[in-house]
C-alpha positions as CSV (number, residue, x, y, z in Angstrom):
1,Q,-5.0,-0.5,-22.5
2,V,-3.6,-0.3,-19.1
3,Q,-0.2,-1.5,-19.1
4,L,2.2,-2.0,-16.2
5,A,5.4,-3.9,-16.0
6,E,7.5,-4.0,-13.2
7,S,11.3,-4.6,-12.6
8,G,13.8,-4.5,-10.0
9,G,13.8,-8.4,-8.5
10,G,16.9,-10.1,-8.0
11,S,18.8,-11.9,-5.7
12,V,19.9,-10.7,-2.2
13,Q,21.3,-11.4,1.0
14,A,18.8,-11.3,4.2
15,G,19.0,-7.8,5.6
16,G,19.9,-6.4,1.8
17,S,17.5,-4.3,0.5
18,L,16.2,-4.4,-3.2
19,R,13.8,-1.4,-4.7
20,L,10.7,-2.6,-7.5
21,S,9.5,-0.3,-10.0
22,C,6.6,-0.6,-12.1
23,V,6.0,1.9,-15.0
24,A,2.3,2.3,-15.8
25,S,0.3,3.5,-18.8
26,G,-2.8,3.4,-20.5
27,Y,-5.2,4.8,-17.8
28,T,-6.0,8.7,-16.5
29,G,-8.8,9.4,-14.1
30,S,-8.3,9.8,-10.3
31,S,-10.0,7.3,-8.6
32,Y,-8.0,4.7,-8.0
33,C,-6.0,2.4,-6.3
34,V,-1.9,1.4,-7.1
35,G,-0.1,-0.9,-5.2
36,W,1.8,-4.5,-4.4
37,F,1.4,-7.6,-4.2
38,R,3.4,-11.1,-3.9
39,S,3.4,-14.5,-4.2
40,R,5.1,-16.7,-2.1
41,A,5.9,-20.6,-3.0
42,G,3.2,-22.9,-1.9
43,N,1.0,-19.2,-1.2
44,L,-1.7,-17.6,-2.5
45,R,-1.0,-14.0,-3.8
46,E,-1.0,-11.8,-0.9
47,G,-1.6,-7.9,-0.7
48,V,1.9,-5.4,0.5
49,A,1.3,-2.1,0.3
50,A,-0.9,0.4,-1.8
51,I,-1.3,4.2,-2.7
52,D,-4.6,5.8,-3.4
53,S,-5.4,8.7,-5.6
54,T,-4.5,11.2,-2.7
55,G,-1.7,9.7,-2.1
56,S,-1.9,8.1,0.7
57,P,0.0,4.9,1.1
58,T,-1.4,1.5,3.0
59,Y,0.6,-1.2,4.6
60,V,-0.3,-5.2,5.3
61,D,0.4,-4.9,9.2
62,S,3.5,-7.7,8.7
63,L,5.2,-5.0,6.1
64,K,4.9,-1.6,8.3
65,G,8.4,-0.5,8.8
66,R,10.5,-2.4,6.3
67,F,9.2,-1.8,3.1
68,T,7.8,1.5,1.3
69,I,5.8,2.5,-1.3
70,S,5.9,5.6,-3.4
71,R,5.6,6.9,-7.3
72,D,6.4,10.0,-9.2
73,N,3.3,10.8,-11.1
74,A,5.8,12.7,-13.5
75,K,7.1,9.1,-14.5
76,N,3.8,7.5,-14.2
77,T,6.1,5.0,-11.9
78,L,5.6,3.1,-8.6
79,Y,8.2,1.8,-6.6
80,L,8.4,-0.5,-3.3
81,Q,11.8,0.2,-1.5
82,M,12.3,-3.2,0.4
83,N,14.8,-2.8,3.3
84,D,16.1,-5.7,5.8
85,L,14.6,-8.3,3.7
86,K,14.4,-11.6,5.0
87,P,14.0,-15.3,3.6
88,E,10.2,-15.1,3.9
89,D,10.2,-12.5,1.9
90,T,11.1,-14.3,-1.1
91,A,8.6,-14.1,-4.0
92,M,7.1,-13.3,-7.3
93,Y,6.2,-9.6,-6.9
94,Y,3.0,-8.1,-9.1
95,C,2.2,-4.4,-9.2
96,A,-1.5,-3.4,-10.2
97,A,-3.9,-1.0,-11.0
98,E,-7.4,-0.5,-10.2
99,L,-9.3,1.8,-11.9
100,T,-13.0,1.7,-9.6
101,T,-13.4,3.4,-6.6
102,C,-11.0,2.1,-4.6
103,R,-10.1,1.5,-0.5
104,P,-6.9,0.3,-0.2
105,E,-7.5,-1.6,3.1
106,R,-9.6,-3.8,0.8
107,W,-8.4,-4.0,-2.2
108,L,-4.9,-5.2,-0.5
109,E,-7.8,-7.4,1.9
110,W,-9.1,-9.2,-1.1
111,V,-6.1,-9.7,-3.5
112,G,-7.2,-6.7,-6.0
113,F,-10.8,-6.5,-7.5
114,R,-12.4,-8.2,-10.3
115,T,-11.5,-5.5,-12.5
116,T,-8.0,-4.7,-10.9
117,H,-5.2,-5.1,-14.0
118,W,-1.6,-6.6,-13.3
119,G,1.9,-7.1,-14.1
120,Q,3.5,-9.8,-15.6
121,G,5.5,-9.8,-11.8
122,T,9.6,-9.4,-10.9
123,Q,11.2,-12.4,-8.8
124,V,12.3,-11.4,-5.3
125,T,14.8,-14.4,-4.1
126,V,16.3,-13.7,0.0
127,S,19.2,-16.2,1.0
128,S,19.6,-16.6,4.2
């Protein structure tokens, strides 16, 4: 059973930084994507960043340069480093894993597939 557990959310002032973590368990395989999505108040969930099986990162254009996704395979942990945070980054951030063949760009654009596994989310609040 796939399990994803996020941590690292919190409250920060604009311009600050946070690092989110996601510990994953319950799956193996090479054809997959892991990544981050977010849901801002009143809005649908949207893609943030993803890493494919080769370790290559993909970001939504609007977040390039401020957010960095990385993973530590030895710890089965995915990270999202968020810098220069803005009030509009306030959202619930979700870790996700797709175990079928996955193209990160499409996975982010489509906000996951029906087969995507999701964590419970961690709240990030940025004040001005």
